[in-house]
N, C-alpha and C positions, 0 to 999 in steps of 0.2 A: 459424619465422617470428618476427620480433622482437615483443616485447610491445606496443610502441607501434603497430605496424602492425595487430595484431589488435584492439587497442582502437579504433583509427580505423575499421576495417571494421565492427566490431560496433556502434559508435556510429552510423555512417552507416545501417546496416540498421534499427536501432531507430527512428531519426529518420524514415526513409522510411515505415516501417510506421505510425507515429503520424500522419504527414502524410496518409496514405491515409484514416485514420479521420475526417479533417475533412470528407470528402465524405459527405453524408447517405446516399447510395446504398450506401456501405460501412458507415457507423456504425449505421444502423437494423437491420442484420442481426446486430449484436453485442449480444445481449440483456444480457449481463453488464455491458458498458461502459455501456449505457444506464442500467441500474439504479445503477451507481456514479456516473454523471453526476448523477442525481437527488439522491443523497446529498450530493455536493459543492455542488450548487445550493442545496439546503435549508440546509446548514450556512452558506453564504455569507449567506443572508437572515437567519439567526438571529444571526450574529456581527456583520454590518455594518449591516444596514438598520434604522434606528430612525426611527419616525414619531411624530407627535403625535396626540392624540385628535381625532376628527372634530367639527367644529362645524356641519356642514351636513346631517348625516344622523341620523335617529332610526329605530329599529326597533320596530315593534309586534309583540310576540311572542305567538303562540298557544302558550303554554307549558303545562306540567303544571298550574299553578295555574288557567289559563284553562279547560282541559278539565275540571278538577274543578268549576269554577264553572258552566260552561255546557254540560257534556255532551260526549260524544265528537264528533270531527270526522267528516263535514262539518256545520257549523252551518247553521241556516236562513238564507236570504239576507237576511231582514229584520234578523237579528242583525248580519250583516256590514255592512248599510246603516247600522245604528246606530253602528258603529265609524267608518265613513266620515264620517257626519254630525258626529261628535264631533271628528274631525280637521279637517274643513272649518271648523267653528266655532272651532277653536283656531288657524286661520290657516296650516295646512299648505300649502306651495307646490305640491308634487306628491305624489300618493299612488300608490305602486307595489305591485302585487300579485305576490308570489312564491308565489301559490297559484293553482291552476287551477280554473275553473268550467265544466266541459265538459257537465254534465248539467242538464236542466230539473228544477226543484224542483216537485213536485206542489202544486197549489192545493187546500188542504183543503176550501174551500167548494165547489169544482168537483167534488171527489170525493163530497161529501155530496149535492150536487145531482143528480148522475148516479144515485146510489143512490135518491134520493127519487123520481125520475121513473120508475124501473122498479118501485118498491114501491107496492102498492095500499093499504098501511096508513098511509102518510104523507099528511097533508092537503096540498092544493094551496097553501094559504097559506104553509106551511113552505117549499115548493119556491120560491115567489116570493121569500120572504125570503132564502133562500140565494142566489138569482140576484142579488139586490141587493148581497150581501156579496162577490161575486167579486173586485172590484178591491182590497178591503182585505186579501185573503189571497193576492194574486198577488205573492209575494216576489221573483220574478225581475224583474218590472216595477218594484217598489219599489226594488230595488237599482240597476236600470238608470237610473231617474230620478235617483237620488242620485248615481251616478257622473257623469252628464251635467253636473252643476253645478260640476265642478272639473276640473283637469288630473289625469287618472288614466291610469296605464299598466297594462294587463292583460298577464298572462303567458300564453304558449303554449309547447308543448313539442314540438320536432321529434324524430321518431324513425323507425324503419324498420319498425314493425309495426302500429301503430294509427293509424287515420284517423278523427277525429271532431271535431265542433264547427266553428266559423268561425275563419279565420286572421287576418284583418285586412289592411291594405294594405301592399304592399312599399315599402321606402324608395327603391329604385332599380329601374327597369324598363328592360331593354335592348330597344331596337327591333330590333337585329340580334344574332344569336347571338355570344356572346363565350366563347372558350376560357379561362375564368378558373380559376386554381388556388385552390380554396376548398372548404370542406365543403358537400356536397350531401345533402339529406335527401328521401326519397320520401313521407313521411307526417308528420302532426302531430296533436297533441291540442290543439284550440282551445277557445274559449268558446262558450256558446250564443249564437245570433245576436242576441238582444235585448241582451245585455250587450256583445258585440263591437261592435254598431252604436252603442252609447251613448258610446263613448270615441274620442278622436282617436289615441291611441297604443297600440300593441301591440308587445311585444318577447318574444323567446324566452328561456326559462330554461335551455335546453340548454347543458351544459358537457361537455368532453371530458377525462375523467380519463386520466392517464398509465397506463402498463402496471402500475405498482404501486398503482393506485387513487387516487393523490393528485392533487388538482386544482391545477395550477401555471399553467395558461393557460386562456383562454376565448375562443371565437370572437366577434368583434364583428358579423359578418355570416354568414348561411347562405343558400345558394342553394336555392331551391325552385321547381320548375316554370319555370326560366329566369330568375327574378327574385331580387333580394337582399332579405332581411328582417333587421331590426336586432335586436340583443340587448336584453334588458330594461334593462341598465345604460345602453346607448347611447341608448335612447328616453327613459330617465329624465333624462339630462343634456340631451338635445335639448328635452324639455318644460320643464325648469328654466331653460334659457338662451334659450328661445323661438327656436330655430333650426329652420328648415323643411327645409333640405337639407344633405346631406353630399357630399363629393367624395372620390374614390378616387385614391390615389397608386400607380400601377401601373408595372411595367416589363415590357417584352417580353423573354421568354426563349424563343427558338425560335419555335414556333407558339403558345405560351401567354403569358398575362399573369399575373405574380405580384405580390403585394402588397408595398408598402414601408410603407404607412400609410394612415390615414384622416384627412381634414381636417374638423374639426367647428368651424365658426366660426373663431375665431383660435387654436384648440387643435389641434395636430397630434398624432395618436395613432399612434406607431410600432407596427407589427405584424410578425409573421413572414410568410413568403412566401404562406401560406394565409389570411392575415387574422386570425390569432389574437393575442391580447394577453397578455403575461406579467402575471400578477396581482401587484400590489404590495401585499401584505398589511401592514396596519399593526400586526398583533399576533395573538395567539391568539383563541379564541372570546370574545365579549362585550367586544371592544375598542371597540365603538360603544355609544352610549346605548341601552338597552333599556327598554321600557315594556310591562308585561303587558297583553294584550288585555282581560282581565277588569277591569283598572284603568281602561282607556279606556272600557269599557262603563259602569262605575260612576262615571265622571268623577273618578277618584282619581289625578290627575296634576298636575304643575306647570302653571300656566296658559300659560306662554310656551315650554314645552319643544318644541312642534311648530311654533311660529310661524316662517314663512319657510323651513322645512326640507323636505327630501325625506324622506318617511316611507315606509318599506318595511314591508309586512305579510307576515310569514313565520312560521316555527315552529322552535323549538329542542326541541320535544317528541320524545322517543324513539318514541312511539307513531305519530306521523305519518310518521316515517322520512326526513326531509329532512336527514340528517346525513352529513358527508363527512370525508375525510382531506385535509390540506393541509400545506405545508412546515413550518409552525410547530406543527402539532398533528396527531398521527397518526389520531385518531378523534374523533367527536363535534363536528365543526365545522358549525354551522348553514349550510345552503345560502343562506339569505337574506343572510348576512353576506359571502358570496362576491361577490354583486352589489353590496353596499354598498362593498366595497373597490374594485371597478372604478369605480364612480361617484365615489368619493372621489378616486382617483388622477387621473381625467380632469379633474375640476373644479379640482384643485390643480396640474394639469400636472406631477404627480409620478409619471412613468411609467418603468418599467424596460423595457429592450428589448435585443434582440440584432440590430442592423442587419446586412444582408447583407454589407456591406463588412468587418464585424468578423471574418468568416471569414478574410479575407485577413490581417488582423492576427494572428489565431490561428496561421495557417500560418507567417508570418514569425517569430513567437515560438517556435514549435516548432523551426524550422530554426536560429535563433540559439542557443536553449538547448542544442540537441543539439550544435552546433558548439563552443560554449564548454565544455560539460561534457566532451566527448570530448577536446578539447585538454588540459584541465586534468587529467583522470582519469589520463592516462598518466604523470603525474609525482607522483601521490599514493599514500601508503600506505593500508592498509585504514582506519585511523582517520581519515586525511585524507579518504578517500572518503566516510565517514559524515558528517563535518562539511561537506564540499562538497555532498552530497545535501541535508542539512537546510538549509544556507544558501541553496541555489538554490530549494528549495521555499518557503523563507521569502520570497525575493524575488518569487516568483510570487504568494504570498499578498498581499504588499504591492501588487503590480501590480493584482490583481483587486479589492482593497479600494479602490484609487484609482479604478478604472473605475466601480465601483458607487456609491461615496460621492460622487464629484465629478460624474460624467457619467451615472450610472444606466444603465450598460451592463453586460451580462453576456456573457462569451464563450460562443458557442453550444455548444461542447463543453468546458465548464469544467474537467473533470477531466483532459483529455488532457495538458496540460503537466505537471501533478503526477505522473501515472502514467508519463509519459515519463522524467522525472528519476528517479523511484523505480525504474523498470525499469533505466535506465542504471546507477544506483547499485548495485542488487542484482547485476546482471550483472557489473559491473566488480569488485565485492567478491568474488563467488564465483570469478571467473576469477583475480583477484588473490590470493585465498587459496591456490589450487592453484599458480598461477605462482610466488608468493613462496615457498611451501614448497619447490617444486622448485629455485627460484633460491637459496634459503637453504641447501639441502643442497649445491648445486653450489659455493657460495661457501665453505661449511665444508670441503668436500672439497679445494678448491683452496688455501685460505688457512689451514686448520686447523693445518697443521704449521708455519706461519710466525708467526701472530699469535694473540692470545687470543680467546676466544669473544665477550667484550665488545667487542673491537676489530672483529670481524666484524659484530656487531650495529650498531655505529656506521657501518660501511661501508654496510650495508643501509639504514640510516636516511637517509643522505645520497646513496645511489645513486652512490657513487664507483666507477666501473667502468673507469677509464682505465689502471689499473696493469698489467693483463695485456697491453694493447696496446703498452706501452712508453712511457716518458716521460723527459724530461731536466729535472732540477730541483735546487734547493739542498737537500741532505740531510746527515745525520751518520751515519757508519758506525763500528762498534766491532769490534775484533779482540781476542779473549781466548784466551790459550794457556796450557796447564798447564806450570808451571816444572819443568824436569828430568824430563820425562815418560819419556824413554828409560830413565833409571836406575830409575824407578818400575816401568815395565812389565817390566823384567828380573826383578823379584821376584815377578811374578804370571803365572798362566797366562791363556789367552784368556778363560775364563769370568770370572775375577776382574777382568781388565781391563775387561770389559763392565760388570760390577757397579760397579766403581770410577767409571767415567765416568758411568754412569746416576745414581749417588748424588750425584756432584758437579754434573752438568749440569742435573738436574731443578730444584733450587731456584734455580740461576742463571738458567735459562730463565724461571722464574716471575717473577723480578725484572724481566727484560727485558719480559715481557708487561705487568707492573704499570705500567711507565713508557712504555707505548705503543710499544714496540719491535717490530720484525719480525725473525724469525729468517731469516737468509739461508741458512746451512748449518752443519752440523757436519762438520769435516774432522779426523778422528782425534781429537786432544786439543784442538782449537781450535773456538771458537764465533765465528761471524760474524753480526752483527746490524746493522740500520740503522733510522733514524727518518725520519718524515715521508712515508711511503708504506706501505700504500695510501691512508691518510688523511693529509692535510696536518696537520703539527704545528708551530705557530709556535715552540714551545719544544723543538725537536728536539735542539739541542746541549745544553741544560741537562738534559733528560731522559736523554740518553746518559751524561753525566758523573755524574749522580746514580745511575744504574744501576751504573756502574763502582764507585763508592764502596760501594754496598750489596753488590755482588758480592764485593768484598774482605772486607767484614765477615762475609758468609756463609761464605766460605772459612775465616776464623779460627774461626767457630763450629763448623765441621765438623772442625777440626784434632784435637780430643780423640777423636772417633769414628775417624778414620783412624789415629791413634796406637795405638789398641787393636788395629789390624790390622797393626801394625809398619810403618806408612807415615808417616814423619815428614817435616817440612819441605815439606808440601804447600802450593803457592801458585799464583797465576795472574798473568800479565803482560797488561796491557791497553793497546792503542793506539787513539786516537780522533781522527778528523779530520772537518771540515765543509767542504763544497764542492759544486761542480756534479758530479752523477753521472747515469749512465744506469740506469734501473730498469725492470724488466718481466719477462715470461715469456720467457726466452731459452734457446736450445739448438738442437736439431735436430728433424726430424720424428719421431725415435724417442724422444727424451727431452728434456724441458725443465726449467728451474728458474727460480723467481722470485728474481732476484738483482740486484746492483748492479755496475756496471763503471765504470772511469775512473781517471785519475791520482789523484783525491782518495781513491779507495778504496785504491790502492796505497800512498799515504802513510800511511794508518792502519795498514796491515799492517806497514810498516817501523818505525813508531813503537812498535808492540808489541815488535819485536825490539830496539829501541834501549834499552828498559828495562834490559836486561842490562848494558849499558855504563855506565849511570848508577846502577845499584842501586835503581831505582824500580820501583813496581808498576803505575802508571798514567802515561801520557804523552798529552798532547793538543797539537794544533797551535794556532798563534796564532788561526786562523780560528774554532776551537771556543771558545777562551778568551774571545774578544771577545763571544760571545753568552751568556755565563754570568755575569751580574752578581751573582748571589746565591751564588756559590761562591768560596772562597778558594783561590788558586793560588800555587805557588812557581815562579819562573822557573828553568829548568834550563840551557838553552844555546841557541846558534845552531848549527845543523848543516846540512851539505850532504847532500841526498838524491840518489841516483843518478838522473840524467835531469833534475835541476832546476838552473837557473843561479843563482838567488838562494838565500841561506841561509834556513832555516826556524827560527823561534823555537819552542821547545817548553817545555811547562809541566807541572808535577805538581799535580793537584787534591788539596787537603788535607782540606777539610770544607765544610759549608754555612756561609754567612756568619753565621748565627745561632748557630752552635756554636764560633765562633772565641774562644779563651781569651786572657786577658791575657798568659800566658806565650808563646803562639804569636805574639801581636802583637809582643812584645819580640824574639823570635827573628827574625821576618821583617824588622823594622826594622834589626836588626843585619846581616842578610844583604843587605838593600838597600844599606846603607852600604858593605859590602865590595864589592858589584858596581859601585857608582859609582866606587870607587877603582880597581877592575879596569878599568873602561871608560876611565878617565882615564890609564891606563898607570902608575899609581903603585904599582909592584909591591911595594915594601917595606911600605908601610902596608896595602896590600891583603892582603899575606901575614900581617901581624899579626892582621887581623880574621878571616881564614879560619882562622888557627891557633886563635883563641879559639873560633870556632864548632865547629871539629873537636874541641876539648877538651870543650866543653860538650855537644855532640850527636854522640858518636862513632858512633852507629848510622845517621846520615844521610850516605850515601856521597858526595853531591854536594859537600859542604864539603871533604872530603879530596881530591876530584878537583881542585877549584879550588886548594887549597893546594899540591898537587903541581905544577899548571900554572904558578902565579905564581912558584913557586920556580925553575922552569926559565926563565921569562921574565926573572927577575931577573938571571940570568947570560947568557941568550941572548934578548934582546928580539925580538919579532916585528917585521915591517916597519911603518913608520909608517902605511901605508894599509891595514892589515889589517882585515878585516870581521867578525872574531870567529866566522867560520864555517869553521873550518879542519879540521873533523872529518868526513871522508867516511864515509857509512853505506852499506855494501854489504849487500844481502839479495836 
């Protein structure tokens, strides 16, 4: 199966799996994913969500200092009354108790009176005196009377095990049974009746920690005995804003009703489907103003610190044990500050939420991300996959940041898109690692005998796979043949011939590989190579000619070595042509070869043989010469090749342009002048120039060839319409 097909199938399956996890009925059974989701949620709050200090809330803290000053908890109710009176006198708007008062405090005067009445040794006058003192030591009554003088919210605690105290009034009473998706509790710990009846507001302090013990959300309402009761924070805001009623924003889902939010005056509080609010923490512990309870009792506080504020009475003491874990702090977070955060966010309308419709956005996001990643992954290397994975996770990060910072929304399953991309990235990388290793081995097996390892690596990098399928393109081909090989082989046995060819061809092949060439074949004493496949090479003609020049130099370097073996006059002849060729894996079902075919290939082969006629070592066609601006050429002749109608101009490459000497410059100018005279049919003057060239450069055979030719034309001129291509090349 093709790699892309496998990648698409795998990507689709992973996307479908993560899509299923967006349904809570599936997600809640994946404990690990739930824990990971908590980590992502907590990290988002730490990174993105910045808030200012509160100016509406102050916390009176029953801290270690207070316990040291006034003794262990619980304190006498009259001491609590002293705190309340101090707050009332300081102008506190609402006083909120995050402490429970479920037990009646014994009246010490009543205890002594009962003892006096049963004791025969205590005079009646003492008993009468104690009877008169009862009101002064009724601390519950003292606190109740104090509470009644201001807006106070008492706390109750819903639970499943203990039922004690008085609850207070529900905020919503249903006349008909409603199948409402909400937390329901069978029991509660309330306050003693005298205290419960003294206040108008009562709210529960119950919170629901997540599986890891951290408190990220809190119910606004709890259902008890068919009615709805408000949270401590909701009642505190209601008392502060003087709002009597709230309304519920519900949606019918089947036979049930689920929450969308709660309307409190002009403030809409978005919740999850069970009426729980995501807590928008403003920071770690002690982000709100704190005043020690002992300082309140001793009147050691700023006069205006409580004025017009909501004052929560709670504890940060380890001994009382109201410490929790939350997203910004793993341990030691005071429970009273949880309620303070909820109050703060409602008052400032700074609420984070995961609306029900955001699940749809999340599903679309997962589908789109999966589709984009899967399409792109099929075209990426392992390094590319790593960058793609990190890049897309970065985009998700930016998307979540925008949701939270601009609209204060949080995806309900925040970690799913991250894990989806990470899973796709890892899966594709693992598969790509094994696939690319197999593919790399296959490519080396196929092309290793044709091109260099570096060339194959480049092919793998660009995924250029068309060569085996066949292609027609502009290319350059080179034929190199050992000169006089027949006479050489007659001096050697089979083993020596093999050694000779290996010694010669190995460095020549290395040069071909260095200049991006591809070995077509070795045919006896001949090497055939081509350029611009399997990887396109814009400089294919130039690289082929440079290869030929270096091959000739290498043969000269090897000459002394061969001479030691009594092999002299070792040389090679090279023909090069550029043109349209057919390239690919060609042959039969039994055997194939990666090769080039076409007339352009045949011309290169014939040019190799033409060297013998002109005494040259390298010949190239006009098409090749035209693409080699950095190489110096010498024009050789116009020739007819069998099967061609028009003559072909051929050239001999001499050196790179940068290595052209002044002497060579003079020689070529003189040669150019002789050719111009030759082309103008001025045989006598042309003869003079070629005679000079032959005398000056006796080893360059082309000059003597032209000298002999113009000598013949001087006595037997060619026709007036001759095309200078009179020399038929058979091969």
